[in-house]
C-alpha positions as CSV (number, residue, x, y, z in Angstrom):
1,M,18.3,18.1,11.1
2,L,15.9,15.4,9.9
3,K,15.6,13.8,6.5
4,W,11.9,13.5,5.7
5,V,10.0,12.8,2.5
6,G,8.5,16.0,1.1
7,S,10.9,18.2,3.0
8,K,10.9,21.8,1.9
9,Q,14.4,22.5,3.0
10,R,15.8,23.5,-0.4
11,F,13.1,26.0,-1.2
12,A,11.8,27.0,2.2
13,H,13.1,30.5,1.7
14,E,10.9,30.9,-1.4
15,I,7.8,29.7,0.5
16,V,8.6,32.0,3.4
17,S,8.9,35.0,1.0
18,F,5.1,34.7,0.4
19,F,4.2,34.8,4.1
20,P,2.6,38.0,5.5
21,A,5.1,40.6,6.6
22,R,3.5,40.6,10.0
23,F,1.6,38.0,12.0
24,E,1.2,36.8,15.6
25,R,1.8,33.1,16.3
26,Y,3.0,30.7,13.6
27,F,1.4,27.3,13.3
28,E,2.8,24.3,11.4
29,P,0.4,21.4,12.0
30,F,2.1,18.9,9.6
31,L,5.6,19.4,10.9
32,G,7.7,16.7,9.3
33,S,11.3,17.9,8.9
34,G,10.4,21.4,10.1
35,A,12.2,23.0,7.2
36,V,9.9,26.0,6.9
37,L,9.7,26.4,10.7
38,G,13.5,26.4,10.9
39,T,13.9,28.9,8.0
40,L,11.3,31.2,9.4
41,A,12.5,30.9,13.0
42,P,9.5,32.7,14.4
43,A,9.5,34.2,17.9
44,R,6.3,32.3,18.8
45,A,5.2,29.1,17.2
46,V,3.1,25.9,17.7
47,A,4.7,23.1,15.8
48,S,2.7,19.8,15.8
49,D,2.1,16.5,14.1
50,A,-0.1,13.5,15.0
51,F,2.8,11.1,14.6
52,Q,4.1,10.7,18.2
53,P,7.6,9.2,17.5
54,L,8.4,12.1,15.2
55,M,7.2,14.7,17.7
56,E,9.2,13.1,20.5
57,I,12.3,13.8,18.4
58,W,11.4,17.5,18.3
59,Q,10.4,17.6,22.0
60,T,13.7,16.0,22.9
61,L,15.6,18.6,20.8
62,H,14.3,21.2,23.3
63,A,14.2,19.3,26.5
64,D,17.6,17.5,26.2
65,A,19.5,18.2,23.0
66,E,22.5,16.2,24.3
67,M,20.3,13.1,24.6
68,L,19.3,13.5,21.0
69,K,23.0,13.6,20.0
70,R,23.6,10.4,22.1
71,W,20.7,8.6,20.4
72,Y,22.2,9.3,17.0
73,K,25.8,8.6,18.0
74,D,25.0,5.2,19.6
75,R,23.2,3.9,16.5
76,W,25.7,5.4,14.1
77,H,28.5,3.5,15.7
78,T,26.5,0.3,15.6
79,F,25.9,1.0,11.9
80,A,29.4,2.0,11.0
81,N,31.3,-0.8,12.8
82,G,29.8,-3.8,11.1
83,D,27.6,-4.9,8.3
84,K,25.6,-1.8,7.5
85,V,22.5,-3.4,6.0
86,E,22.3,-6.0,8.9
87,A,22.7,-3.2,11.5
88,Y,20.1,-1.1,9.7
89,E,17.6,-4.0,9.6
90,R,18.1,-4.7,13.3
91,I,17.4,-1.1,14.2
92,K,14.3,-1.1,11.9
93,A,13.1,-4.3,13.4
94,R,13.4,-2.9,16.9
95,Y,11.5,0.2,15.8
96,N,8.7,-1.9,14.2
97,D,8.5,-3.9,17.4
98,A,8.0,-0.8,19.5
99,A,7.9,2.6,17.7
100,N,10.2,5.0,19.3
101,A,11.9,8.4,18.6
102,A,15.5,7.2,19.1
103,D,15.4,4.6,16.4
104,L,13.3,6.7,14.0
105,L,15.8,9.5,14.3
106,F,18.6,7.3,12.9
107,L,16.4,5.5,10.4
108,C,15.2,8.7,8.7
109,R,18.8,9.7,8.1
110,S,20.0,6.2,6.9
111,C,17.0,4.8,5.0
112,Y,16.9,5.0,1.2
113,G,16.4,8.6,0.1
114,G,15.1,9.6,3.5
115,V,11.7,8.3,2.4
116,V,10.1,6.9,5.6
117,R,7.4,4.5,4.2
118,F,5.0,2.4,6.2
119,R,3.1,-0.7,4.9
120,M,-0.6,-0.3,4.8
121,A,-1.2,-3.8,6.0
122,D,0.5,-3.5,9.4
123,G,2.0,0.0,9.7
124,F,5.5,-1.3,9.8
125,M,8.3,0.8,8.3
126,S,9.4,-0.8,5.0
127,T,12.1,1.5,3.6
128,P,15.3,-0.4,2.8
129,C,18.8,0.8,3.8
130,G,20.2,3.7,1.8
131,A,23.4,3.4,-0.3
132,H,24.7,6.6,1.2
133,S,26.6,7.0,4.5
134,P,24.7,8.8,7.2
135,I,26.4,12.0,8.4
136,S,28.9,11.6,11.3
137,P,27.9,12.2,14.9
138,A,30.0,15.4,14.9
139,A,28.2,16.8,11.9
140,F,24.8,15.8,13.4
141,S,25.7,17.4,16.7
142,K,26.3,20.7,14.9
143,R,22.9,20.5,13.2
144,V,21.2,19.8,16.5
145,D,22.7,22.9,18.0
146,D,21.7,25.0,15.0
147,W,18.1,23.7,15.0
148,H,17.9,24.2,18.7
149,R,18.6,27.9,18.2
150,R,16.3,28.1,15.1
151,T,13.3,26.6,16.9
152,K,13.7,28.1,20.4
153,G,10.4,30.0,20.0
154,A,8.4,26.9,19.2
155,E,6.2,24.7,21.4
156,F,6.1,21.1,20.1
157,C,2.9,19.2,20.5
158,V,1.5,15.8,19.5
159,M,-1.8,16.9,18.0
160,D,-4.1,16.3,15.1
161,Y,-4.0,19.1,12.6
162,T,-7.7,19.9,13.1
163,E,-7.0,20.6,16.8
164,A,-3.9,22.7,16.0
165,M,-5.8,24.8,13.5
166,K,-8.7,25.4,15.8
167,A,-6.2,27.1,18.2
168,A,-5.2,29.7,15.7
169,R,-6.7,33.1,16.1
170,R,-7.0,36.3,14.1
171,G,-3.6,37.5,12.9
172,D,-1.9,34.1,13.3
173,L,-0.3,32.3,10.4
174,V,-0.8,28.6,9.6
175,Y,1.4,26.8,7.1
176,C,0.1,23.4,5.9
177,D,2.2,20.8,4.2
178,P,0.0,17.7,4.4
179,P,0.5,14.3,2.8
180,Y,0.0,14.8,-0.9
181,K,-3.2,13.1,-2.1
182,E,-1.9,11.5,-5.3
183,T,1.7,10.6,-4.4
184,Q,2.2,10.0,-0.7
185,S,-0.3,7.3,0.3
186,I,2.6,5.1,1.5
187,L,3.6,7.6,4.2
188,Y,2.6,7.6,7.9
189,G,-1.0,8.7,8.5
190,A,-1.6,9.4,4.8
191,Q,-4.1,6.5,4.4
192,R,-6.5,8.2,6.8
193,F,-5.9,11.8,5.6
194,R,-8.8,13.5,3.8
195,L,-8.0,16.6,1.8
196,E,-11.7,17.7,2.0
197,E,-11.5,17.9,5.8
198,L,-8.4,20.1,5.5
199,F,-10.1,22.4,3.2
200,E,-12.9,22.8,5.7
201,A,-10.4,23.6,8.5
202,I,-8.8,26.2,6.3
203,A,-12.2,27.8,5.5
204,Q,-12.9,28.0,9.3
205,C,-9.4,29.6,9.8
206,K,-10.0,32.1,7.1
207,A,-13.4,33.1,8.5
208,R,-11.6,33.9,11.8
209,G,-9.1,36.1,10.2
210,V,-6.2,33.5,10.3
211,F,-3.7,33.6,7.4
212,V,-3.3,30.2,5.8
213,A,-0.7,29.0,3.3
214,L,-1.0,25.5,1.8
215,S,1.5,23.5,-0.1
216,I,-0.1,20.9,-2.4
217,D,0.4,18.8,-5.5
218,G,1.2,20.8,-8.5
219,T,2.8,19.5,-11.6
220,K,4.1,16.3,-10.0
221,R,3.2,13.1,-11.8
222,S,1.5,10.1,-10.2
223,G,2.1,7.2,-12.6
224,N,1.8,8.6,-16.0
225,R,-0.6,11.4,-15.3
226,V,-0.2,14.9,-13.9
227,C,-1.8,15.5,-10.5
228,N,-4.7,17.9,-10.7
229,V,-6.2,18.5,-7.3
230,R,-9.5,20.3,-7.3
231,I,-9.6,23.4,-5.1
232,P,-12.8,24.8,-3.6
233,P,-13.8,28.0,-5.3
234,R,-13.1,31.3,-3.4
235,L,-11.2,29.6,-0.6
236,F,-7.8,31.0,-1.7
237,E,-6.9,34.4,-2.9
238,R,-3.7,33.6,-4.6
239,E,-1.8,30.7,-6.2
240,V,1.9,30.5,-6.9
241,F,4.1,27.6,-8.1
242,V,7.3,26.7,-6.3
243,T,9.9,24.6,-8.2
244,C,10.9,21.7,-6.0
245,G,13.5,19.9,-8.2
246,R,13.2,16.1,-8.7
247,S,11.1,13.9,-6.5
248,M,12.9,11.2,-4.6
249,L,9.5,9.4,-4.1
250,R,9.2,9.2,-7.9
251,R,12.5,7.3,-8.0
252,F,10.8,4.5,-6.0
253,Q,7.9,4.5,-8.5
254,M,10.3,4.5,-11.5
255,G,12.5,1.7,-10.3
256,G,15.6,4.0,-9.9
257,K,15.4,5.4,-13.5
258,T,16.6,8.8,-14.3
259,L,14.5,11.8,-13.2
260,E,15.4,14.4,-15.8
261,G,11.8,14.6,-17.0
262,E,10.3,14.5,-13.5
263,V,10.9,18.1,-12.2
264,V,8.3,18.9,-9.6
265,A,6.5,22.2,-8.9
266,D,4.3,22.5,-5.8
267,R,1.3,24.8,-5.7
268,L,1.4,27.3,-2.8
269,L,-2.1,28.5,-2.1
270,L,-2.7,31.5,0.0
271,T,-5.9,32.7,1.7
272,Y,-4.7,36.3,1.8
């Protein structure tokens, strides 16, 4: 439904294949595009993120799916019936003036590569208009209906990941897909994110008998070097690599150059 940087949509089935065969509630405290949530479609879930405009999109999906469709349709028609770049910049300026879910919904589907970037100086969204044409309101409407069904077992909350993870109990499953330390410092909230604090939250979950799966930098490059994130010893029981294809974020860093040599593989770390 949403385009979001770091989305696991194309390989969510592979990630889910490493989840425990049985668990109680499912927690996803860095929700983003919700790709893994939508693929898993758990009977009981707590899906959360600290970014309020993003979570208002998901909350509206459940509370009033037709409103979500109207938000998109209204902005799509403004975009399609005039100068696209000018219309995009107006919507982006309105969002930057007062962050809101309705504008963010359209911006994430129409910005360049779906990479929603925020300036560190003032927090304003800075991504330019994409060259592609956003999907039609009819196509978006079908996706809304599909995702409404997939996520019907989820409760959507605006919540810091530490609070969400504290709520997990023995037998629950937590999937973490945080901002990547080396490559995603331009994304919302990433400037304040500390991987060491997440490792501590994971250790506490593991001690309580909670299953935790963590997606993290693997063979992705930052500049000219391969990311090599240090993992605390004995925190995880298993490590697998999930091939992600080519990074759209790297296209920004490489000035639009070809990405044939930039295939990415994430590390999926499991406490079980």
